[in-house]
N, C-alpha and C positions, 0 to 999 in steps of 0.2 A: 320728481313730483308726479310724472305721468304714470308711474307704476306703484306708488306708495298706497298702502291700505291704512297705515297707522303712522302718525307723526307725534313725536314727543319733544317737548321743549324744556329747557332749564336755562333761560336766557338772563334772568334778572329782571325785576319788575320795570325798571326804567326803559328797557328795550322793547317791551311788549307791543306798544302802540305802533312803532315804526315797522316792526316785524309783521304784525297783523295786516297793516296796510299793504306791504309788499306781497304777503302770502295771498291776500284777496285777489290781487292782480294775477298771480301765478295760477291760482285755482280756476279763475274765470277762463284763463287761456287753455288750461291743460286737463281739466276734469271733464271727461266725456260723460254724456247723459246716462250711460249705463253704469257708471262707477260712483262709489261713495268713499269717504275717507273720514277717519276719526282723529281728532287732535287731543292729546292729553297734556295738560299744562302743569308742570312741576315748579310752581313759582311761589315765592313768599310775597303775596300781593293780596289785598283784601277781597278783590273780586276779579280775578284774571279772566274767567270765562266771559263775564259780561263785557269786559273791555274788548276781547277778541271778537265776540259775537257782534259788537257794534260795527265791525268792519266786514264780517263774513256772515251773510244771512242765508246761505243756501241750506235747504232742508236735507241735502245729501252730505253735509259736513257736520259731524258731531264734535262738540267742543266740551271737554270734561276737565274738571279740576282734579288735581291729585294732592295728596297730603304727605309731604316729605318729613319723616321723623328721624332720619339718621344724618349724621354729619359726613360731609365729604370735603376733604382738605387737600391742599397742594402737596405734591410729592417732594421728597428730598432730592437734591441733585444726584445722589447715588442711585435712587430709584429711576430717575429719568434716564440716566446713563445705561442702566440695565434693561429697562422695559420699554423705553421710548417716550416721546413727548406727549402722548395722550394719557399717560399714567396719572391716576388719582388714588388717594387713600380714602377708603370708606369704612364707616362703622359696620360692625357685624349685625346688621338688621335688614331683613330681606323681604319685608312686606310693604307694598305701595297701595294704601287705600285710595280709591278714586270714585268719582261720581258716575255710577253705572247707568243712571237714568238719562244722562246727557249724550250717550253714545248712539250712533246709528247701527253699529254692529257690535253689540255688547258680547256676543258669543266669541268674537275674535279676541277681544281684550281679556275675556275670562279664561281663554286658553293659554295665556302667558303666565308661567309660574311666578308667583309672588304678587300678581295683580289682585287686589281685593276690592271688588265692585260693591259699592254701598249706596243706599238711598239717602234722602234728606242730607245731602252732603254739605250744604252751605253752613249748617250749624257745626258740622265736624271741623270745617276749615276755621270757623271762628274760634272754636275751642282750642285748636292747635295754636293759632296766632296769639290768643289771649293767655295761654299758659306757657307752652314751650318757648315761644318767641319773647313773651313778656319777661319770663324768668331769665332768659339769655340776655336780654337788654339790660336788666337790672345788674346782673353779674358783670357784664362787659363794661358798661359805662362807669359804674362805681369802681370796678377793678382797675380800669385804665386810669381813673382819677387818683387812685392810691398807689400807682406806680408799678402795677403788675404788667407783664408782657404777654402771658399766655392765659387762655380761658380757664384751663384746669387749675392753674395757680390761684386765680381770683376766686373760683368756685369753691376751693378748699380753704379759703380764709373764713374762719368761723363766723365773724361778724357779717361779712358779705353774704355768706350762705344763709344766715338767719334772716337778713333783710329780703333776699331773693325768695326764700321759702315763704315768708310772710306775704310778699307781693303775690306769689302764686295762690295763697289762701284767699287773699282779697279778690283776685280775679275769679277764682273758683266759686266763691260765694255769689258773685254776680251771675256767673254762668248757670249755676244751679237754680237761682231765682228766675232768670230770664228764659232759660231753654229747657229746664227740667232734667238736666243731668243729675246723677246722684252724687251726694257728698263723698261717698266711698270711692266712686270712679275718679272724681276730681283729685282726691288725696293721692291716689295711685299715679295720676298724671304728673302732679307736682313732684312726687318722689322720683319718678322715672326721669323727669327733666333734670333735676338736680344731680342725680346719679350719673347721668350722661355727661353733664358739663364738668363733673368732678373727675372724670376718667382721664388720667394722665396719658393714656395711650392715644387719645385724640389731641394731637399737637396742633393747636389752633391759635394763631396770633390774635390778640384782642383788637388790634387795629383793623383786622379783617372784619371782625364782628361789629366794630363801632362805625365803620365808614358808612357814608350816605345817611347822616343823621336826620336830615330834613325829611326824607321819606319815612324813616323809622319813627319820627315824631308826628306823622300824619294823624289826623283826627280820628281815623278809624283803624289805625295800625296798632302795634303791639303794646304801646304804653297808654296813649290817650284813649284808645278803643275801650279797654277794660275800665279805665278811670271813668269814662262817660257812662258806662253801664253801671258802675258802682254808684255814681251820683244819681242816675235815674231811679235806682232802687233804694236810695238812702243808706248805702253801705260804706264802711270805712275804706280808705284807699291811700293811707299815709305812705306806706312802703312803695307803692307804685309811683307816687309823687317823688320819692327819694331817687328813683331811677330816672325820672324826668329831669330832676335837678342836676344830676350828674351828666345826663345827655346834653343839657344846655351849656354845660361847662366844657364839653369835649373839644379838644384840639389835638390833631395828630402830632406825634413826636417829631416826625419828619415830613417835609413837603411831599416827598416821593414815598407815599405809604404803600402798603401791600396792594397790588392791583393797579398801581400807576397813578397816584394822586387822588385827592378827594375834594373836588370843587364844592360838594355839598357842605362839608364842614366849614369851608371858607364863607359860603353864603350865610350859614347859621351864625358864624362869628360876626359877620357884618351886621346882621340884624341886632345881635346882642349889643354891639358897640354903638349902634345908632339909636336904638330905642328900648333896649333891655327886654325883659321877659314879655311885657305887654306887646311890643312890636312883633316878637316871635309868634306869640299866640295869635295875633291878628293875621299875620302872613300865613299861618298854618290853618286858619279858619277854626281854631279851637276856642270854645267859650267855657270858662270855668266860673263857678260862683265866687 
C-alpha cells in the first residue's frame, strides 16, 4: 500500500463496505502527503464508487467505477494442476471501460493497454446492469427453474432466449427514453449479451449465476431497476417480471453450492414461506403498482 499508484478490485458487492472501511484506515496511515492513488472498482454493484467514497474522502484518492463486459469463470482441475491455483478462464474481450473523470491521475490509467477512460460513466454502468445483467438474470433463473445446469445450455433454449431477448428490449426501451441512448445501440447490446451467454466455450454453472438472489433482486439492481424505469415511463415489462418470478422461486440444488453455500437464497426462501411475494417486496424495499 505504501508504494501503490493504482489499486483494482473485483471483490463482490457484498464485500465492498468492509473492504472500504479497512482501506480507509490503511490509506490514512500510509499515504504520504506527496502521494496520490487511484482505485478502480470492477464490481457488479449499482453504485460502488459512492459506497467506497463514503468511507474514503481524501482528494488525493481517485475512486473510479469500471464496466466488466466479459465472463471470468473457474478453471478446470486440469488447468489448476498445469498453471497453478490463481488460474482463471476469461472470455476473449480485452477492453475495460472506466470512469476517467473520477481519477486523480488519468494519464496513468490511460497508459494501461485496454483501459478505456470515458465521461458520464454512471449512465454507462446503468446501461450495462439493465441490459447485460438483466438478460443474464432472466436466462439464469428461468434456466435453473427448468432444470439446466449451465448458462449456455439455458441461453440456447429457444423459449428462454426469446423471453430474455424480449426482457432486454423492454429494458432498452426504458434506457432509450430515460437516458437518450439510441435504439440501434441498444439492439446491439441485447444481441451481444445473448450471443455471449449462448457461447458454449464459456462453461459457467447456473448456480454460480443465480446465487445471492436477495442482492440481485435489489430495487435498483438488474431486474427491479429496469422494471422501475419501465413503470416510470409507462412501458411494458412483462418479460422482466418473468425473470423476477423465476428468481423468487430459486432454490439451489445442493446446500453446498458453487462458492460454498448461499445464505441469501435461504433468506429469500424464508421470506417467501413466511409472507409470500408481498413480504419479499417489503423487505427489498420494492414498490410495484
